[in-house]
SENUZA-557951 format. One line per field, with one value per residue (C-alpha): x, y, z; residue in one letter; residue number from 1. Coordinates in steps of 0.5 Angstrom, whole numbers. Example, Ala and Ser with C-alpha at 12.3 -4.5 7.8 and 13.67 -1.06 7.14 Angstrom:
// residues 2
x	25  27
y	-9  -2
z	16  14
resn	a  s
resi	1  2
This chain:
// residues 430
x	-51  -49  -42  -37  -34  -28  -25  -25  -19  -21  -14  -18  -23  -29  -35  -39  -46  -43  -43  -50  -51  -46  -50  -57  -60  -55  -49  -46  -45  -51  -52  -47  -50  -45  -45  -50  -44  -41  -46  -43  -37  -33  -30  -25  -27  -22  -15  -9  -2  5  9  16  22  28  35  34  28  28  28  21  18  14  6  0  -4  -11  -14  -21  -27  -32  -38  -43  -38  -36  -44  -44  -38  -39  -45  -42  -35  -31  -24  -20  -13  -10  -11  -6  -8  -4  -9  -16  -18  -13  -12  -12  -15  -14  -21  -20  -26  -26  -20  -23  -28  -23  -17  -15  -19  -16  -18  -15  -20  -17  -21  -19  -25  -25  -28  -34  -33  -28  -25  -23  -18  -16  -9  -5  -4  -8  -6  -4  2  3  1  4  3  6  0  -7  -4  3  5  7  4  7  3  4  2  1  -3  -3  -7  -3  -6  -11  -5  -5  2  4  10  12  13  12  13  9  8  3  4  -4  -8  -8  -10  -3  2  9  13  19  22  20  22  20  20  14  10  4  -1  -1  -5  -5  -5  0  3  10  11  13  13  17  17  16  22  24  20  22  19  20  19  21  27  30  29  28  29  29  32  30  23  25  30  30  36  37  40  43  41  48  45  46  39  35  28  24  17  15  17  16  20  19  22  27  33  30  27  26  25  22  23  26  33  37  38  46  51  49  43  38  31  32  30  28  24  29  28  33  35  37  39  42  36  37  44  46  42  44  40  36  32  32  26  25  19  13  15  22  21  15  15  18  22  22  15  16  15  14  6  7  12  9  13  9  15  23  22  16  15  12  13  9  11  7  9  5  7  3  -2  1  5  9  8  14  15  21  21  28  28  29  36  32  25  20  16  9  4  6  3  -3  -7  -5  -9  -16  -17  -11  -7  -6  -3  -1  -3  0  -1  4  7  1  -5  -6  -10  -9  -13  -15  -18  -22  -17  -19  -24  -29  -27  -28  -23  -24  -21  -17  -15  -10  -9  -3  2  0  -1  -8  -13  -21  -25  -29  -34  -37  -31  -32  -31  -26  -21  -15  -12  -13  -10  -10  -9  -7  -14  -18  -20  -18  -20  -21  -22  -27  -31  -38  -40  -41  -34  -36  -30  -32  -28  -31  -29  -28  -28  -27  -21  -25  -31  -36  -35  -39  -38  -36  -35  -38  -45  -51
y	-2  -9  -10  -14  -21  -19  -25  -24  -21  -15  -13  -10  -6  -7  -4  -1  0  6  11  11  11  17  21  20  25  30  28  25  17  14  13  19  25  31  32  38  42  43  49  53  54  60  65  70  77  82  79  81  78  81  77  77  74  70  71  64  67  70  78  81  87  86  86  85  79  80  74  77  72  75  71  73  70  64  62  63  59  53  51  52  48  45  41  39  39  37  35  34  31  31  27  25  32  37  38  42  42  46  47  50  54  56  60  62  67  68  71  68  61  57  57  54  50  48  44  43  38  32  36  38  45  49  56  58  63  65  61  65  62  58  51  47  42  41  42  40  43  42  45  47  54  53  50  50  50  49  53  55  62  65  59  59  54  52  46  44  43  48  50  55  60  61  56  59  56  59  59  61  61  64  58  62  69  71  68  69  67  64  61  63  61  62  56  51  47  43  40  32  26  22  28  28  32  35  37  34  37  34  39  46  49  43  41  38  40  37  42  40  35  39  37  43  43  48  47  54  54  61  60  54  51  45  39  34  27  24  19  21  21  20  23  24  23  22  23  20  21  18  24  30  26  19  20  16  18  14  16  13  13  9  2  3  8  10  7  11  8  2  5  2  5  7  8  13  14  19  19  26  30  30  32  26  20  13  8  2  -1  -2  -5  -7  -8  -12  -17  -17  -20  -16  -9  -2  0  7  8  5  10  10  10  12  11  11  9  8  9  8  1  -1  2  0  3  1  1  3  -1  3  -1  -7  -3  -7  -5  -9  -7  -8  -8  -7  -8  -6  1  0  -5  -11  -11  -16  -16  -17  -17  -18  -15  -11  -8  0  3  2  4  8  7  13  13  9  10  5  5  -1  -6  -10  -5  0  2  3  8  9  13  11  14  13  8  4  1  4  6  6  4  -3  -5  -10  -13  -18  -13  -13  -20  -19  -14  -13  -7  -2  1  5  10  12  10  16  17  22  23  18  18  13  13  8  10  7  14  16  21  21  25  23  25  24  22  30  32  35  33  31  29  23  20  13  11  4  3  4  -1  5  12  19  25  31  36  40  40  38
z	21  21  23  18  21  24  23  15  12  7  4  -2  2  -3  0  -6  -3  2  -4  -5  2  3  -3  0  5  9  5  11  12  15  22  24  28  31  38  40  44  37  36  41  37  38  34  35  32  33  34  29  28  25  20  21  17  20  18  14  10  4  5  5  9  15  14  18  18  20  23  24  22  17  20  14  9  14  14  6  5  9  5  -1  0  5  5  11  9  15  22  28  35  41  45  45  47  44  37  30  24  18  14  7  3  -4  -6  -12  -8  -2  -1  5  5  10  17  24  28  35  40  47  49  45  39  43  41  37  36  29  27  20  17  12  6  0  1  8  7  14  21  28  35  42  46  44  43  40  33  26  19  13  7  0  -3  -10  -14  -21  -26  -32  -36  -31  -25  -19  -17  -12  -12  -5  1  8  15  20  28  33  40  42  38  31  33  31  26  25  18  21  14  7  0  -7  -12  -15  -10  -12  -7  -7  -8  -3  2  7  13  12  19  25  32  38  43  45  41  36  29  23  16  9  3  -4  -3  3  11  15  22  28  35  38  36  32  26  21  18  13  14  9  8  6  2  -6  -10  -4  -5  2  2  10  17  23  30  37  40  39  37  34  27  21  14  8  1  -6  -8  -13  -12  -13  -15  -23  -23  -27  -27  -22  -15  -8  -2  3  11  14  21  25  33  33  32  24  24  21  17  16  12  15  10  2  0  -7  -12  -10  -16  -18  -25  -27  -24  -26  -20  -23  -21  -14  -8  0  2  9  15  22  29  35  40  39  38  34  27  20  13  7  0  -6  -13  -18  -24  -20  -16  -10  -4  2  9  13  21  26  33  35  32  25  26  23  18  17  11  15  9  1  -5  -1  -6  -6  -12  -13  -7  -6  1  4  11  17  24  30  37  38  35  34  33  28  22  14  11  4  -1  -8  -12  -19  -16  -17  -11  -4  0  8  14  15  22  24  31  30  27  20  19  17  17  18  14  18  13  19  18  11  4  3  8  7  15  21  28  33  40  46  49  43  41  34  29  21  16  11  4  2  -5  -6  -4  3  8  15  21  25  32  35  42  41  37  30  31  31  29  30  26  30  25  22  26  23
resn	m  k  k  p  n  r  k  t  l  f  p  l  l  a  s  s  l  l  i  a  a  a  a  a  g  s  g  l  p  p  g  h  t  a  e  a  a  h  a  n  e  a  r  t  l  t  s  t  g  s  e  s  f  s  a  s  s  s  a  q  p  s  t  t  i  d  s  r  i  d  t  t  a  e  t  a  e  s  t  e  f  m  q  l  q  q  i  k  f  l  s  a  t  t  g  w  v  v  r  a  g  n  s  r  t  q  k  q  p  l  r  l  l  v  t  r  d  g  s  r  s  w  t  k  q  k  l  p  g  q  y  a  a  g  l  g  l  s  s  a  d  s  g  w  a  l  v  y  d  g  s  k  k  t  s  g  t  v  a  y  s  r  a  r  l  l  h  t  a  d  g  g  k  s  w  q  t  q  w  s  r  a  g  t  y  t  d  s  f  p  p  q  n  n  v  v  v  t  g  n  k  s  a  y  a  i  v  g  n  q  l  l  l  t  r  d  g  r  t  w  s  g  s  a  w  n  q  p  g  f  v  p  e  h  l  s  f  s  d  a  q  n  g  w  a  a  g  t  m  p  s  h  t  g  a  i  d  d  h  v  v  a  v  l  h  t  a  d  g  g  r  s  w  n  r  q  l  a  a  g  p  t  d  e  d  n  s  d  s  s  s  l  r  s  a  a  i  d  f  a  d  a  k  n  g  f  v  l  t  d  d  i  s  m  m  a  g  d  l  y  r  t  t  d  g  g  h  t  w  t  k  m  y  a  k  l  r  s  h  r  p  t  l  v  g  l  s  f  i  d  g  k  k  g  w  i  y  a  s  p  g  a  g  p  i  d  g  g  l  m  i  t  r  d  g  g  k  s  f  a  s  e  p  d  a  g  y  d  l  s  f  a  e  y  f  a  s  g  n  g  y  a  v  g  r  t  a  n  g  q  d  y  l  s  r  t  r  d  g  g  d  t  w  k  v  v  y  p  a  k
resi	1  2  3  4  5  6  7  8  9  10  11  12  13  14  15  16  17  18  19  20  21  22  23  24  25  26  27  28  29  30  31  32  33  34  35  36  37  38  39  40  41  42  43  44  45  46  47  48  49  50  51  52  53  54  55  56  57  58  59  60  61  62  63  64  65  66  67  68  69  70  71  72  73  74  75  76  77  78  79  80  81  82  83  84  85  86  87  88  89  90  91  92  93  94  95  96  97  98  99  100  101  102  103  104  105  106  107  108  109  110  111  112  113  114  115  116  117  118  119  120  121  122  123  124  125  126  127  128  129  130  131  132  133  134  135  136  137  138  139  140  141  142  143  144  145  146  147  148  149  150  151  152  153  154  155  156  157  158  159  160  161  162  163  164  165  166  167  168  169  170  171  172  173  174  175  176  177  178  179  180  181  182  183  184  185  186  187  188  189  190  191  192  193  194  195  196  197  198  199  200  201  202  203  204  205  206  207  208  209  210  211  212  213  214  215  216  217  218  219  220  221  222  223  224  225  226  227  228  229  230  231  232  233  234  235  236  237  238  239  240  241  242  243  244  245  246  247  248  249  250  251  252  253  254  255  256  257  258  259  260  261  262  263  264  265  266  267  268  269  270  271  272  273  274  275  276  277  278  279  280  281  282  283  284  285  286  287  288  289  290  291  292  293  294  295  296  297  298  299  300  301  302  303  304  305  306  307  308  309  310  311  312  313  314  315  316  317  318  319  320  321  322  323  324  325  326  327  328  329  330  331  332  333  334  335  336  337  338  339  340  341  342  343  344  345  346  347  348  349  350  351  352  353  354  355  356  357  358  359  360  361  362  363  364  365  366  367  368  369  370  371  372  373  374  375  376  377  378  379  380  381  382  383  384  385  386  387  388  389  390  391  392  393  394  395  396  397  398  399  400  401  402  403  404  405  406  407  408  409  410  411  412  413  414  415  416  417  418  419  420  421  422  423  424  425  426  427  428  429  430
């Protein structure tokens, strides 16, 4: 595939020919081949786990979760439907992926895929729940998942009646429910990861408008934002104490339809929060700020961070950068097109190098990967990553992963070893 001119700016990510290319042949992007070692994928067949509830959970009797894999059903399902709902990598070699099957034909459609060797091989376990809304790990074996259960379709919309925070210490062979609550929960577009893990015993989750946290790795409690009207949408932590939340809130006391994108900071592990940024709409004269939202936030370390706004009324967003931990912010790119394609998320390795990834959304313009090496002043498009991306993670070594979707609706995981210039599909095996 001929590479685009890296000096050309591509803020709109238009590459329409990839749709036809992705639909042809195998259904995966042209030029992609899976690593042969993936054929040795291991499956655990006999493990079971117990489910228990902490004092902060809704009262529920203990039940046993059967984590055994029916390999016959797996083979049939894999050719029928596959969605990768969440990914999280600790490094270029260690990561988790949540794969979803068909919830209409499977009582337990979720699978946790674990790699310890950079995606050459995977272990697969059942993951309780019907929809994965968050995923985080502290090691290849230990981590948390936020899942929704009790799906019900009403007027074309799927809603779930219960949210649960699950923990595993054995790579998904067994799971314990540490927190559970009944309510109304829906999946999101663009998809997002609502769990952040900062240590073996510390993790954070956004469930609805509430922030939950654990400091002992077992029990979860709520934390107040202390900002009236703040609606959280994204989290990013550089360590167990320093974290940032991006969301929306009224521009001033008493405001009803006038909103800003706010960035809050905690320096004490979520006990207290202070506002660092209030970003207005992209066009003060013509925007409808009631539709303003946070598109993404990502801190590469305690100093360097980025936040992307989304002014839906103008189909544009602004990219802000901080180099001092959020004390000051600079608008790096104004009115970056945020819909058609839909800008989904950010992944930066320092104050200069990073990615913005996108999905076509309502189309017809393709999504894909936007690469910056100057802190967001300019971007180059990389079509080889795929035209429809839902997640991406970038590491300082130049390695990275992205979840793409073919024109016929099948998800796949691809990997880069050169900062995003070239990509190779690593799951599923072909």
